N, C-alpha and C positions, 0 to 999 in steps of 0.2 A: 865809042870809048870803051876800052876793055876794063871790066871790073875784076880786081884781084880778090880771090877768096881769102877769108880769114879762118883761123882755127876756132874750134869750139871753146877752148880755154880762153882765147882772147875775147870772144863774145861774152862769155860769162863774167870775165873780169870787167869788161866795159859796163855791163848791166849793173854789176855790184857797185862800181864807182858812181854811176848815175843815181842809184838808190841812195847811196851814202850822202850824196849832195843834197838830197831832199830833207830839209829840216823837220818837216812834219813826220816823216818816217823814222827819224832819229829818236823820237820821243812819243810813242803811241800809247794810248790808254784804251784797252779793249775789254769788252765784256763777252763771255762765252762759256760753253760747257766743256769740261775736260772729258776726253775720250782717249782710249788706247794709251793709258798712262804707264810709263816704265821708269822705275827708279834704278838707275845703273849702279853697279857695284863701286864705280869711281866716285859716286855721290851726285853725279849730274842727273837731271830729270828730263825725260823726253815725253812729250804728249801732243795731242791734237786739240786745238781750241775750235769749237764749232757753234753754229747757231742753226736755225731751221733750214737755211739755204746753202751755206758754205762752211768751209773749214780751212784752217791754216796750221801748219806745223810749228811747234814751239820747242825751245830748249832753255833750261834754266841751269846754269853752271853751279857747281858745289859752293863757290864763293858767295852766291846770292841766296842759296837755299837756307843758309843759317838764320835768315831774318824771318822765316816762316813760323807762324804760331799754330799751324794745323798740318795734318797729313793729307796731301792731295789724293783724291780717288776718282775713278771713273764716275761720271754722272754729276760731279760737283759743278755748280755755277761759280765762276770766279771772275775777278777783275785783275788784269795783268798790265804792268807797266814795263815797256821795253823798247827795243830798237828793231826795226825790220831790216834784214840784210840778206844777201845772197850767198848761199854755200856753193862756191865755185865748182867744186868737183862734181856735184850732182846736178847743178843748174837749177836749184830750187831756192825759193825764198822762204824765210821763216822768221818768227819773232824770237829774239834773244831777250828772254824775260829777266828783268832786274828785280822786280817785286811782284808779289801776288797776294791777294786776300780773297776770302770767301764772299760769294754773292748769292748765298742760298744754295739749295740742293737741286740738282737736275730732276726733271720729271721721272725719268727711268729709275734713277737712284732712289727717289722718294717712293715709287711704286715697289721697288725691290725691298726697301725697309718695311713697308706696310705689310707685304705678303710674308716676309720673314717673321715679323712679330705675331701675325695672325696664326701661322702654322706652329710657331713655338708655343703659343698658348694652348693650342689643340694637342700638344704632346708629340708632334711629328719628329722632334729632334731628341726625344728622351732615349737614354741609353738602354733602358729595359726593352725597348722595341727593336734594338739593333740585333740582327741575326749574325750568328757566327759563320765566318767564311770556312767552307769545307777544307780540310787539310790536304786531301788528295783528290781534287775534282777530275773527273774523266773528260768532261766537256766544258769548255769555256765559251760562253755566249758573248759576242762582241757587238755592241750597237754603236756604229760609227759610219762615216762615209766610206764607200767601197774603194775610193781613190785617195791618194795622199799618203803621207808618212806615218799617220797614226796606226792604221791597221798593219802596216809593214813592221813598225817597231814592236807592236804587240806580238805578232807572229814570230819575229826573230827572237825576242826575249823568251817567249813561252817555250818554243821548240828547243832553244838552247838549254833551258833549265830542265825540261822534260820532253824528250822527243816523242813520247807516247801520248801526250795530251792532244785532244781534238779541239780545234778552234772552229767555232760555228759563227760565221759573220751574218748579221742581219743588217743590211744597208739601210741607213736613215739619213735624211738631210740634217745637217748639224747647225744650220743657220737659215734665216729667212722666214718669211711669213708662213704660218701653218706648220712649221717644222715640229713644234711641240705636240701637235696632234699625231703625227707619224711616230714620234718618239714614244708617246704614251701607248699607242696601238702596238708598237713593236714589243714593248715590255709585257703587255697583256698577252700577246700571241705566244711569246716565249714561255710564259707561265702556263697558259692553257694546254699547250702541247708538250710541256716539260722538255724543252729542247736543250737545256743546259743545267749544270750544277751550280754555276755562279755566273753573274752577268757583269760585264764591264761596259759602262756608259762613258764614251770618250770622244774628245775632239781636241784640236790644238788651241793655242791661245788666240786672243782677239779682243776687240773692243767690247764694251758692255752691250752694244747693239748686236754684235756677232754672237755673243754668249746668251742672248736673251731667251731663246727657247728653253734653256735649262733653268730659267728663273720663273717660268710660268707655273701656275697652280696645278694645271692638268698633269704636267710632268712630275711635279712633287708628289701628287696623290698616286700616280702610277707606280712610282718607286716605293712609296710607303706601303701600298697594298701588295707588292710583289712577294710571293712566297719563296722565290729564288733570291738568295743574297745578292745585293747590288754594290759594286765598287764604282764610285764616281771618279773619273779622271778627266775633268773638263778644264781646259785652259792651262795656263802656266801655274807654277807653284804659288804665286802671289794672287792668283785669281780665285775668288770664292763665289760660288753660285748657290742658289737654293737647293739644287740637286746634291751638292756636297754635304749639306747639313742633314738632309733627309736620308741619304744613302747609308747602308750598313757600315761602309768603310770609305774614307776618302783617300785618294792617291794624288800626290802632287803633279804627276805626269802620267801619260798612258803607259810608258815603259815601266814606271814604278807600279802601276796597277797590275801589269803582267807579272811582276816579281812577287806582288802580294798574293795573287791568285794561284800561281803555279810554284810549288816548292821545288827547290833545286834537287834533282834526283841524286846527283853525285854527293851533295851534302848529306842527304838522307842515308846514302850507302855508307858514307864515312861515319856518321853517327851510329848506325847499326853495328858497324865493325867495332867502334869504341865500346858500345854497350855489350857486345859479344865478349870482348876482351875483359871488360869489368866483371861480367858474369862468370867467366872462367876463373878469374883471380879470386872472386868472392867464393865460388864453389870450392876451389882448392883450399882456401883458408878455412872454410867450414869443415871440410874433410879432415884437415890437420887438427883442428880444434876437437872434433869428435874422436879422433885417434888418441889425442892426449887424455881426454876424459875416459876413454876405454882403458888405456894403460893404467891410469890412476885407479880406476875401479878394480881392475884385475890384480893390482898390487896391494889392495886392502886385505885385511885379515879375514874378511868374509869369504874371500876366494882362496887365499893361501892357507888358512886354518879355519875351515868352516865350523868345527866343533868348539872353537875357543869360546865363543859366546855362550854355548850351552854349558861348558865347564864352569864359566864364571857364574852362571845362574845356579848351577849345582852348589857351588861354594856358598853363594848367598843364601840358598835354601837351607843348607846345613847350619849356617850361622843363625838363621831365623828359628829353625827347630831347636837348636841348643838353647837359644834365648827363651823359647817357650817352655822348654823343660825346666830351666832354672827358675823361671817365674812360677811354674806349677809347684815345684818342690818347695820353694820358699813360701808359697801361699799355704800349702798343706801344713808345713812346719808351724807357721804362724797360727793356723787354726787349731792345731793340736795343743799348742802352748796355751791358747785362750781357753780351750776346753778343760784342760787340767786345772787351770785357775778357777774356772767356774764350778767344776766338780768339787774342788777343795772348799770353795766358799759354801756350796750347797751342803756338803758333808758337815761343815762346821755348824750350820744352822739346823741340821736335821734333829728331830726329837729323839731318834734312835741313838744318837751319840750320847745323849744324857743317861740312857739305860746302862751304859758301860761303867758309869761311875756309881752304881748302886741304886739309882732311882728307878721307879716303876710308873706305868701309866694306868690309871683306873678309868674304866669306861662303863657306861650303863646303856645297854641297848645300842652299842656302837658309838655313843657320844661320850667324849672325854669329860670327866668330872673335874671341875676346878674348885668346888667349894662343898663343905659338908651339908650345906643347905639344900644341895641338889639330890640328896639321898634321904631315905627313911628306913625304919626298921623293917627287916625281912626283904629288903631289895637285894636282888642278885646282881653282883658286879663282876666284871672281867678285869683282872689285874695282869698286866703284861710286864714281864721281866726281860732281861737281855737274852735268856736262853729258853723262854717259853711263856705260856699263859696259864693262869689258874682261875677258877671260879670261886667266889666267896659270897657269904650271906651276911647282911648287916644284922647284928644282935642288938 
């Protein structure tokens, strides 16, 4: 009997219908840990649900995510209610999740949070410890896998922005057991031998298990102790590792890390040209301003008539001298007037003035006699008249 072949599409459709007929698979309630979680821009959520031995893909459409009261993350333990169905195109079965609630935190996620809190208390994430990324690094040290798109993206972006930059690749395993030891050792060697001006620690996206070497304490301490600034570009934009928090700068993607590490030489040239033009304009305005000041100075009287100020001072000096002369003349006149008045008063009070009216002054041994009691017989007296003196004797 000849068996006719069927198409793949037919087989997948047949399996889907068989699964759909199973009432148990139409309403499953499953416990597991979220891994490789992706929240699509459409609002749908894609993730893997796993336990110690197995995993199954899951999708939760936007219409069902509205009932969530938490934000799903890698490492979370959850309980999901949904339907198992086959996606015909890819021939895979998955759970179409209708509802989901937390069932505790996964072991890896718990370990991640514990280490994060520990390092945060020790100051590993403090801003004051962050080093500044060099503006124009000559050598970019890249720590990533030697194969894959990460190193290619970094080289393409870096050389496009600055063809003169030197990329130095230090190949490291980016996942798997023991990878953290080689990552830490690579950072140490790059520092000891001073092989770069800045380091980019990079890898593509992945599950929390894939990214785990970048959540190890030995990796965090190697980054923290690095004297060379470190840019962390681990996973996708929504992925956060311990390395991201410890690094001097975090980039959402490896390509973005290259943009942050390597300045665009053409943009720098354009800025220099703009600065050069601004400098020329500023210098021209400064010269014009100085010329205006010069013209203003040269048009002032100091330069057009340099003796004008001296002449003004001469006039002021003459006025002052005239004023002093007037003050002196008036003062002398006042003093003369006062002198005449005093002399007149003195003359009026003078005893000699009395002699002009026929009176005389009698003196005995130079002392004026005021009373007859002051003389006796035979005393010799001096009598002074207006026109002379005589001597007389008392009889």
